C-alpha positions, 0 to 999 in steps of 0.5 A: 500500500503506498504511503504519503507523509506531508508536513506543514510548519505552522503555529496552528497545527492543532487548530488545522488538524481539528478542522480537517478531522471535523470537516472530513468526519462526514466522509468516514470515521474520525477521531482527534484530540489535541495532539493526534487525529485520524479519519478514514476517507475514500482514498485511504486512512489518514493519521494526523500529528500536531507537534509543536509548530508542525502538522504532519499528515500520514496517508496510507493510500488505497490501491488504485488511488493516484498519490497526486490526487491525494496530495491535491485533496489534502492541500486544497482543504488546508488552503481554505483553512490556512489562507491567512498564512499563505499556505500553498502545499505541504512538503510531501514525501512518498514511500511504498 
C-alpha cells in the first residue's frame, strides 16, 4: 500500500488538524484530540500529528488511488483553512 507523509510548519497545527478531522468526519470515521487525529476517507486512512509548530499528515493510500490526487485533496482543504498564512502545499514525501 503506498504511503504519503506531508508536513506543514505552522503555529496552528492543532487548530488545522481539528478542522480537517471535523470537516472530513462526514466522509468516514474520525477521531482527534489535541495532539493526534485520524479519519478514514475514500482514498485511504489518514493519521494526523500536531507537534509543536508542525502538522504532519500520514496517508496510507488505497490501491488504485493516484498519490497526486491525494496530495491535491489534502492541500486544497488546508488552503481554505490556512489562507491567512499563505499556505500553498505541504512538503510531501512518498514511500511504498
